[in-house]
C-alpha positions in Angstrom: 0.1 0.0 0.2 1.3 3.3 -0.9 -0.1 6.9 0.3 0.9 10.4 0.2 1.8 12.9 3.1 0.2 16.1 3.3 1.8 18.9 5.7 0.3 22.2 5.8 0.5 25.3 7.6 -2.7 25.7 9.2 -4.6 28.9 10.3 -5.0 28.0 13.9 -8.7 28.0 14.7 -8.3 26.7 18.1 -12.2 26.7 18.4 -12.5 24.8 15.5 -10.1 22.3 16.0 -11.9 21.7 19.5 -15.2 21.4 18.1 -16.6 24.3 20.2 -18.5 25.0 17.1 -18.9 22.7 14.0 -18.0 23.8 10.0 -20.1 22.6 7.2 -17.5 20.1 6.4 -17.7 18.3 9.4 -20.0 15.6 10.5 -21.1 16.1 14.1 -22.3 12.4 14.6 -18.7 11.2 13.9 -17.2 13.9 16.2 -17.2 11.6 19.3 -14.5 9.6 17.2 -11.8 12.8 17.2 -9.1 12.6 19.8 -8.5 15.4 21.7 -5.1 15.4 23.0 -4.7 18.6 24.8 -6.4 22.2 24.7 -4.9 24.6 26.9 -5.7 28.1 27.2 -2.8 30.2 25.1 -2.8 33.0 27.0 -2.1 30.9 30.4 0.3 29.0 28.5 2.1 32.5 27.9 1.8 33.2 31.4 3.7 30.0 32.4 6.4 30.0 29.8 7.3 34.1 30.0 6.2 35.8 33.1 9.4 34.7 34.8 11.7 35.8 32.0 9.2 39.1 31.7 9.3 40.1 35.1 13.5 39.9 34.8 13.4 41.9 31.7 11.6 44.6 33.1 13.2 45.0 36.0 16.2 45.9 34.0 14.9 48.6 32.2 15.3 52.2 33.4 12.7 53.6 31.2 9.2 53.0 32.1 7.9 53.4 28.7 9.8 50.3 27.4 8.2 47.9 29.6 6.3 45.0 28.4 2.8 44.6 30.0 1.3 41.7 28.5 4.0 39.7 26.4 1.2 37.7 24.7 -0.4 40.9 23.3 3.2 42.4 22.1 3.9 39.0 20.3 0.1 39.2 18.9 0.7 42.6 17.3 4.1 41.7 16.2 4.9 41.9 12.7 7.8 39.6 13.1 6.4 36.7 15.1 3.0 34.8 15.5 1.7 34.1 18.9 1.9 30.2 17.5 2.0 28.1 14.6 -0.1 24.9 13.4 0.8 22.0 11.6 -1.3 20.1 10.0 -0.8 16.5 8.8 -2.6 14.0 6.7 -2.2 10.5 5.2 -3.4 9.9 1.6 -6.9 11.6 0.4 -10.5 11.4 0.8 -10.6 8.4 -2.2 -7.8 6.0 -0.6 -8.1 6.7 3.1 -11.8 7.8 4.1 -12.5 8.6 7.4 -15.5 6.3 7.1 -13.8 3.1 5.8 -10.8 0.7 7.5 -8.3 2.7 5.8 -9.5 5.7 8.0 -9.3 3.9 10.9 -5.7 2.5 9.9 -4.7 6.5 9.2 -5.7 7.4 12.8 -3.7 4.9 14.6 -1.2 5.7 12.6 -1.7 9.5 13.2 -2.0 8.7 16.8 1.4 6.9 17.1 2.8 9.6 15.5 1.5 12.1 17.7 3.1 10.7 21.1 6.5 11.2 20.2 6.0 15.1 19.1 6.7 16.7 22.1 9.8 14.6 22.2 11.0 15.5 19.3 10.2 19.1 19.6 11.4 20.0 23.0 11.4 24.3 21.8 8.1 23.9 20.5 5.4 24.3 23.5 2.1 22.1 22.2 -1.1 23.5 23.8 -3.8 22.1 21.4 -3.6 19.0 19.4 -6.5 17.0 18.0 -6.8 14.1 15.4 -10.5 14.6 13.3 -12.1 11.7 12.2 -15.5 13.9 11.5 -14.2 15.5 8.0 -13.6 13.6 4.6 -10.3 12.3 5.4 -8.4 11.9 9.3 -5.9 14.5 9.8 -4.1 16.2 12.6 -3.8 19.3 14.0 -0.9 20.4 16.2 -1.0 23.9 17.7 2.5 25.0 19.4 4.3 27.8 20.7 8.4 27.9 19.3 10.8 29.6 22.2 14.3 30.1 22.6 16.1 30.3 26.1 19.2 32.1 26.9 18.5 34.7 24.4 20.7 38.0 24.3 17.9 40.3 23.0 15.0 41.0 24.9 13.4 38.5 27.2 16.0 35.7 28.0 13.2 33.1 27.2 11.0 34.7 24.3 8.9 33.5 21.1 10.9 32.7 18.1 10.3 30.4 15.3 13.5 30.5 13.9 15.6 30.1 17.3 13.4 27.1 18.3 13.8 25.3 15.2 17.9 26.3 15.1 18.1 24.8 18.4 16.8 21.5 17.3 19.1 21.5 14.1 17.4 23.1 11.5 19.3 26.0 10.2 18.3 27.7 7.3 20.2 27.6 3.8 18.6 28.1 0.3 15.4 29.8 -0.6 14.0 26.2 -0.7 15.9 24.8 2.7 14.5 27.2 5.4 14.5 25.9 8.9 10.5 25.6 8.5 11.0 23.5 5.4 14.0 21.4 6.6 11.7 20.7 9.8 8.6 19.9 8.1 10.5 17.4 5.7 11.8 15.7 9.0 8.3 15.4 10.5 7.0 13.7 7.3 10.0 11.3 7.6 9.0 10.4 11.2 5.5 9.9 9.9 6.8 7.9 6.9 8.3 5.6 9.6 5.4 5.3 11.4 3.3 4.2 8.4 6.3 1.3 7.4 5.3 -0.1 10.7 1.9 -0.4 9.2 2.7 -1.8 5.6 2.3 1.8 4.1 4.8 3.3 2.0 5.1 6.8 1.2 4.1 7.9 -2.3 6.3 11.4 -2.6 3.7 13.8 -4.5 5.0 15.9 -7.5 7.3 18.9 -6.3 6.1 21.0 -8.8 2.3 20.3 -7.5 0.8 19.8 -11.0 -2.8 19.9 -9.5 -3.0 23.9 -9.2 -3.6 25.9 -11.9 -0.7 28.0 -13.2 -1.4 31.0 -11.7 -2.3 29.6 -8.0 1.2 27.7 -8.0 3.0 31.0 -9.0 1.4 33.0 -6.3 1.9 30.5 -3.7 5.7 30.5 -4.3 5.9 33.7 -4.5 4.2 34.1 -1.5 6.4 31.7 0.2 9.9 33.4 -0.9 8.7 36.8 -0.2 8.0 35.4 3.2 11.8 34.1 4.0 12.9 38.0 2.4 10.4 39.4 5.1 12.0 37.1 7.7 15.6 38.1 6.7 14.7 41.8 6.7 13.3 40.9 10.2 16.2 39.4 11.3 18.5 42.6 10.0 16.1 45.0 11.9 16.6 43.1 14.8 20.2 43.3 14.5 19.9 47.0 14.1 17.6 47.0 17.1 20.1 45.5 19.3 22.8 47.6 18.2 20.7 50.5 19.6 19.7 49.1 22.6 23.4 48.4 23.3 24.0 52.1 23.3 20.9 53.8 24.6 22.3 54.7 28.1 24.6 57.1 26.5 22.8 60.1 26.5 23.5 61.5 22.9 23.6 57.9 21.4 19.9 57.5 22.7 18.6 60.6 21.2 20.2 59.3 18.1 18.9 55.8 18.1 15.1 57.3 18.9 15.8 59.3 16.1 16.5 56.3 13.8 14.0 54.0 15.2 11.5 56.3 14.2 13.0 56.8 10.8 12.3 52.8 10.4 9.2 52.8 11.7 7.6 55.3 9.9 9.7 56.9 6.4 8.7 55.6 3.3 12.1 54.8 2.5 12.7 52.0 5.0 9.3 50.1 4.5 9.0 47.4 2.4 6.4 47.6 -0.4 3.3 45.0 -1.4 4.5 42.9 -4.1 2.6 44.1 -7.5 0.6 41.5 -9.2 2.8 38.6 -10.3 6.0 40.0 -9.7 8.5 37.4 -9.2 10.6 37.1 -5.8 13.4 37.6 -8.0 12.3 41.2 -9.5 10.9 42.1 -5.8 14.4 41.1 -4.3 16.2 43.3 -7.0 14.0 46.2 -6.9 13.0 46.6 -3.7 14.5 44.2 -1.1 18.3 44.9 -2.1 17.8 48.5 -2.1 16.6 48.4 1.4 19.2 46.4 2.7 21.7 48.8 1.2 19.9 51.4 3.1 20.1 49.7 6.7 23.6 48.7 5.9 24.4 52.7 5.6 22.5 53.0 8.7 23.7 49.9 10.9 27.4 51.3 9.6 26.5 54.8 11.2 25.2 53.3 14.2 28.4 51.0 14.6 30.8 54.1 14.3 29.0 55.8 16.9 28.8 52.8 19.0 32.5 52.4 18.6 33.2 55.8 19.6 31.1 55.8 22.8 32.7 52.7 23.9 35.9 53.9 23.5 34.9 56.9 25.5 33.4 54.8 27.9 36.5 52.3 28.3 38.9 55.4 28.5 36.8 57.0 31.5 36.6 53.2 33.2 40.2 53.2 32.8 40.8 56.8 34.7 38.1 55.9 37.0 40.4 52.8 38.0 43.0 54.8 38.2 41.5 57.2 40.6 40.0 54.6 42.6 43.7 52.6 42.8 45.2 56.5 44.2 42.6 57.0 46.5 42.8 53.4 48.0 46.3 54.1 48.6 45.7 57.4 49.8 43.2 55.8 52.4 45.7 53.3 53.4 48.7 56.2 54.2 45.9 58.0 55.9 45.2 54.3 58.0 48.7 54.3 58.7 49.4 57.9 59.6 46.3 58.2 62.2 47.6 54.7 63.8 50.9 56.6 64.1 49.4 59.6 65.4 47.2 58.0 68.2 50.4 56.2 69.0 52.3 59.5 69.5 49.3 60.8 71.1 49.8 58.3 74.1 53.5 58.9 74.3 53.0 63.0 75.1 50.7 61.4 77.4 53.0 59.8 79.2 55.7 62.2 78.8 53.6 65.0 80.2 52.7 62.6 83.1 56.2 61.9 83.7 57.2 65.6 83.9 54.5 66.1 86.3 55.5 63.3 88.4 59.3 63.7 88.3 59.8 67.5 87.5 61.0 69.2 84.6 64.7 69.3 85.3 65.0 65.9 86.3 63.4 64.7 83.1 65.6 67.1 80.9 68.8 65.7 82.8 67.8 62.3 81.7 67.1 63.0 78.2 70.6 65.1 78.0 72.4 61.6 79.1 70.4 59.7 77.0 71.0 61.9 73.9 74.7 62.0 74.8 75.1 58.1 75.5 73.1 58.0 71.9 75.6 60.2 70.0 78.7 58.0 71.4 77.1 54.7 70.3 76.8 56.1 66.9 80.5 57.6 66.9 81.7 54.1 68.1 79.9 52.7 65.1 81.2 54.9 62.3 84.8 54.9 63.7 84.5 50.8 63.8 83.1 51.0 59.8 86.4 53.1 59.2 88.7 50.6 60.8 87.3 47.8 58.6 88.0 49.5 55.3 
């Protein structure tokens, strides 16, 4: 038996997946046959995953306007990340793996076995909603997850990032067709194919050109994927720029400049990426818009780097000078401590000397001092004479 494997990016309708409502393409009488693995509230999941990192991040900030009050809402409104992602997997189609026949039950078993190892294979993808549907034409599996990375140097230590999450799991982007997501989906297909083999089902590979699509739909789909990849690369460049900005924001002059550049990036037409025109190819889109924008970004980043390293040099010089002053101050503290000790000793001796004069009288003390000085001078002369004889 040979069957195809379909893997699609879902829209992520958790209410539909959990059957809080039934669409027209579902059969409510067969809904009890569905498998509901988990269905957690995503906002609760975000609190569990990110609250600790969020609290630590906010505690470091010196400006209240940079605080993040709700991390879920921040990601939901982000242009770089999505709150969660959905993968939909299906074996065969409605003709050869119909949900109402024996093959449908076989597909259900294979998909169930596959899902049992999903979270173990993907520790950086936090699954919060997963459902295997048997009430539609063909059995299929919805897996909704939050991709995250830890020990991040930018933003929250633990934060949402599909690119970094997949990179940690060993999937790093290469060519246009070998993005992190494409590599990971291919790997998951292979895991599903391995489960199919256990039930004597071989993986029938589909035509990668997807001939069942019209030429227009195919070109549109490919262009959308390529543009999405370019957008991701641009987002990374913008992220690098923001990182550099944050590293010098505590310098008064640098902070003002960064604020102006940030506003420039967010609002100036020259730094915005326009929508693709018609059926413009990704190559034309890249040449006409993306490369030009990247040149502008590079120029802007170069300016920031020059200012940053100048500020860093000034900062290091001040640190060195401050260290020198600190060392000198410590030496003075040590000298002062020593002199204070000697002064205390002398003060005690003066008290004793004054007491002796009161008890024995000034004349007797003066005679004793004179006799002592005479004896000392005599010893010094004897030492000098002995040294001269030895020579």
